[in-house]
C-alpha positions in Angstrom: -0.1 0.1 -0.1 1.4 3.4 -1.1 2.5 5.7 1.8 1.0 9.3 1.8 3.4 12.0 0.6 2.8 14.3 3.8 3.8 11.3 6.2 7.1 10.6 4.0 8.1 14.4 4.5 7.3 14.1 8.2 9.5 10.9 8.7 12.4 12.5 6.8 12.2 15.7 8.9 12.1 13.5 12.2 15.0 11.5 11.1 16.7 14.6 10.3 16.1 16.0 13.8 17.4 12.8 15.4 20.8 12.6 13.6 21.3 16.4 14.2 20.4 15.8 18.1 23.0 12.8 17.9 25.7 14.9 16.6 25.2 17.6 19.1 25.2 15.0 22.0 28.4 13.4 20.6 30.1 17.0 20.4 29.2 17.7 23.9 30.4 14.2 25.1 33.6 14.7 23.5 34.4 18.0 25.0 33.4 16.9 28.2 36.0 14.2 27.8 38.7 16.5 26.6 38.3 18.8 29.8 38.4 15.8 32.0 41.8 14.9 30.2 43.5 18.3 30.3 42.5 19.1 34.0 44.0 16.9 36.5 42.6 16.3 39.7 45.9 16.4 41.7 49.4 18.1 40.9 52.6 18.6 42.9 56.1 20.0 42.3 59.1 20.8 44.1 62.2 23.1 43.9 65.2 24.2 45.5 66.3 27.9 46.6 67.4 30.3 43.8 70.8 29.3 42.4 73.5 32.2 42.1 77.0 32.8 40.4 79.9 35.3 41.4 83.2 35.6 40.0 86.5 35.5 41.8 89.3 38.4 41.8 92.8 38.4 41.6 94.5 41.4 43.6 98.2 42.3 44.5 99.7 45.2 46.2 103.2 46.1 47.8 104.3 48.4 50.7 106.8 50.8 48.5 103.9 53.3 48.1 104.2 53.3 44.4 107.8 54.8 44.5 111.1 53.3 43.0 112.9 50.5 44.9 116.2 52.0 44.1 117.2 55.4 43.1 121.2 55.1 43.3 123.8 57.4 41.7 126.5 58.4 41.1 127.6 54.8 41.5 131.1 53.3 41.3 132.6 50.0 40.8 132.1 47.8 43.9 129.1 49.7 45.1 126.2 47.7 46.3 122.8 48.1 48.2 119.6 45.9 49.1 116.0 46.8 49.4 113.0 44.3 50.7 109.5 44.7 49.3 106.4 42.9 51.0 104.1 41.7 48.4 100.3 41.0 49.7 97.6 39.0 47.9 94.3 40.4 48.3 92.2 38.0 45.9 89.5 35.4 46.6 90.9 32.6 44.3 94.1 30.8 44.4 97.0 32.2 42.2 100.4 32.1 41.1 102.8 35.1 41.7 105.7 35.5 39.4 108.5 38.4 39.4 109.9 39.9 36.4 111.5 43.3 35.1 110.4 45.6 32.2 111.6 48.5 30.6 115.2 47.7 31.1 117.5 50.1 29.4 120.7 51.7 29.6 124.6 50.6 29.2 125.1 50.5 33.1 122.7 47.3 33.2 125.6 45.2 31.8 127.6 46.2 34.8 124.8 45.9 37.8 124.6 42.3 39.0 121.3 41.8 40.4 120.3 39.2 43.0 116.5 38.4 43.7 115.4 36.5 46.8 112.1 35.2 48.0 111.5 35.0 51.6 111.2 31.4 53.0 109.9 29.9 56.4 110.1 32.0 59.6 112.6 34.3 58.0 109.8 35.6 55.7 110.2 39.2 57.5 111.2 42.6 56.2 109.6 45.7 54.3 110.4 48.1 51.8 111.8 50.1 54.7 113.9 47.7 56.3 115.3 44.0 55.7 116.2 43.4 59.1 115.8 39.5 59.7 115.1 38.8 56.1 116.1 35.1 55.2 115.4 33.7 51.8 116.5 31.7 48.8 117.7 33.1 45.3 115.0 33.1 42.5 117.2 35.1 40.2 120.8 36.2 39.7 122.8 37.8 36.8 123.1 41.3 35.2 120.2 43.8 35.0 120.5 43.5 31.1 120.1 39.8 31.0 117.2 39.9 33.6 115.3 42.3 31.2 115.8 40.2 28.1 115.2 36.8 29.7 112.6 37.5 32.7 110.5 39.9 31.1 106.8 38.8 31.5 104.6 36.4 33.5 105.5 33.2 31.4 109.2 33.7 31.8 108.9 35.3 35.4 110.4 33.7 38.3 109.2 32.8 42.2 107.0 30.3 43.9 104.8 32.5 45.8 101.2 30.7 45.3 98.7 32.3 47.5 95.4 30.6 48.2 93.4 33.4 49.7 93.6 37.0 50.7 95.9 38.5 53.5 98.9 36.4 52.5 102.2 38.1 52.3 105.4 37.2 50.8 108.6 39.3 51.1 111.4 39.6 48.7 115.0 41.2 48.7 116.8 42.5 45.8 120.3 43.2 45.8 122.5 45.2 43.3 126.2 45.2 42.8 128.2 47.4 40.5 131.0 45.0 38.7 134.1 45.7 40.5 136.0 45.1 37.4 134.0 47.6 35.0 136.5 50.3 35.6 136.3 53.3 33.3 133.7 51.8 31.1 131.2 52.4 33.7 131.8 56.2 33.3 129.1 58.4 32.1 126.5 55.3 31.9 123.1 55.0 33.3 120.5 52.1 33.6 116.6 52.0 34.3 114.3 49.1 34.9 110.8 48.5 36.6 110.2 45.5 38.6 106.9 43.7 38.6 105.1 41.2 40.5 102.1 39.8 38.7 99.4 37.3 39.8 97.5 35.1 37.8 94.8 32.4 38.7 
């Protein structure tokens, strides 16, 4: 028996509404699933205090008040003199301290015998004003000219002072002697030099 056209149209409309309702329910259901999946019921974490970093320092000073260790002249063959200097480390990291000479010039340098000593043990006393009580070991001996050509930077420097922290002191004694055999060759000559103590970590 034939189905009336009006009933057919109503059936199709009802079916469409059922399908549409099913899609809406499905979308709502999937949204609920996602919300539950991305919002955990319980969470926890742990952390420590804020980390920090700071750099160390290397610092060196001496007790000669930035004055020349020697100002001598006019010198003659055989003349000699000594001065001490106390070098203080003020850095916060371990370092090595070396002695060397720069700006060495002048013909007199070849006639000046230089001895550099580093204080040792209980004898590590003395200052730029007074060498009384100093005792040490020789770390350089030779002419001023050769000092300037062979011991002229940190890499070629001498000495074993190795402070590990601030307020550590090392005393050095420098002695110069004019070659007694220089004779008339010494006349009218001069020499200059800068003594340097450098620390590197």
